Each structure stands twice: as structure tokens, then as C-alpha cells.
C-alpha positions in Angstrom: -4.2 -4.9 12.5 -7.5 -6.5 11.3 -7.8 -9.7 13.5 -4.7 -8.7 15.5 -1.9 -10.9 13.8 1.6 -10.1 13.4 4.4 -11.4 11.5 5.3 -15.0 13.4 1.7 -15.2 14.8 0.3 -18.6 14.0 -2.9 -18.2 11.9 -5.4 -21.0 10.5 -7.3 -20.2 7.1 -11.2 -20.1 7.3 -12.8 -23.6 5.4 -15.6 -22.2 4.0 -17.6 -22.8 0.7 -18.2 -19.8 -1.2 -20.4 -19.1 -5.0 -18.4 -16.8 -6.1 -14.9 -15.4 -7.2 -12.4 -15.7 -4.6 -8.4 -15.7 -4.3 -8.2 -18.6 -1.5 -6.6 -21.6 -3.2 -8.9 -24.7 -2.0 -5.9 -26.8 -0.6 -5.2 -24.0 2.1 -8.6 -24.1 3.4 -8.9 -25.1 7.0 -4.9 -25.4 7.3 -2.6 -24.1 9.6 0.0 -21.6 8.7 2.3 -18.7 9.9 2.1 -15.3 9.1 5.4 -14.1 7.4 4.4 -10.6 6.7 1.8 -8.0 5.6 2.1 -6.8 2.3 -0.8 -3.6 2.9 -4.4 -2.9 2.4 -5.9 -3.3 -1.1 -9.4 -3.2 -2.5 -11.4 -6.2 -1.9 -10.8 -8.1 -5.2 -13.7 -10.7 -4.4 -16.1 -7.7 -4.1 -14.6 -6.0 -7.2 -15.0 -9.3 -9.4 -18.8 -8.6 -9.1 -19.3 -5.0 -9.5 -18.5 -3.8 -6.2 -16.3 -0.6 -5.3 -13.8 -3.3 -3.2 -14.1 -1.2 0.0 -13.2 -1.6 2.8 -9.9 -2.1 1.9 -8.5 -5.4 3.0 -5.0 -6.2 4.2 -3.2 -8.6 2.7 -1.0 -11.0 4.5 2.2 -13.8 3.2 1.1 -16.9 4.9 4.1 -19.9 4.8 2.4 -23.2 5.2 4.3 -26.5 5.7 3.9 -28.6 2.8 3.3 -31.7 4.9 0.4 -29.9 6.6 -1.5 -29.4 3.3 -1.1 -32.8 1.6 -0.4 -34.9 4.5 1.0 -38.5 3.8 1.0 -37.9 0.0 3.6 -35.0 0.5 7.0 -36.8 -0.1 9.4 -33.9 0.3 11.8 -32.7 2.8 9.6 -32.3 6.3 10.7 -28.5 6.6 9.2 -27.6 2.6 6.9 -24.7 2.5 4.7 -23.2 0.7 4.1 -19.2 0.8 0.5 -17.9 -0.4 -0.5 -14.5 -0.3 -4.0 -14.2 1.8 -6.6 -11.6 2.2 -7.0 -11.2 6.1 -11.0 -12.2 6.2 -9.7 -15.6 5.0 -7.5 -15.8 8.1 -8.6 -16.7 12.2 -6.3 -17.0 15.0 -6.1 -20.6 16.0 
């Protein structure tokens, strides 16, 4: 399975700048999260947005982040509040 992760595993979102269309929100780049589930493999939207065929297909993961890990001291909500984001596997690393 991609980088060898499963539901419940810790991951970190790659923190890279790209000069093309991508579906990874800036506010989760470099942040730690936990995999909730895998949706399956889909055509790569980053390739398709630029006229490519979207191959090879990429797994799409549902990743949970603690809000305080994303926003730091600016976050005033409950300590256990989470944000769930769907991210393609090529954006995820093992910590």
C-alpha cells in the first residue's frame, strides 16, 4: 500500500512548494496527522490538471489532524478538536 501505511498510522504531510495545481491545503503541509482510512486509488488530479493521463493512480487517504497541531496557540477550541482532510499518498511521509 503505497508508503506502507495503514489506518491508525502516524504520517506527516510533505512540506514542499510546487508551482502547479495541487489539492493539498497549505495549512496541513509539514503537519503531523493520523490515517483514518484509505478511500482507494484514483487518477492523479495533479497530472490531469495539466493535460496528463493521471497515471499511475494514487491512493487517497483520509487523514485526521488535531486543530492545535495545525493552528498552534491561535486555536482556541477544545484540545481534542480535529480536522479531517483527504490527501493523496505522494504527499504523505512516515514520521
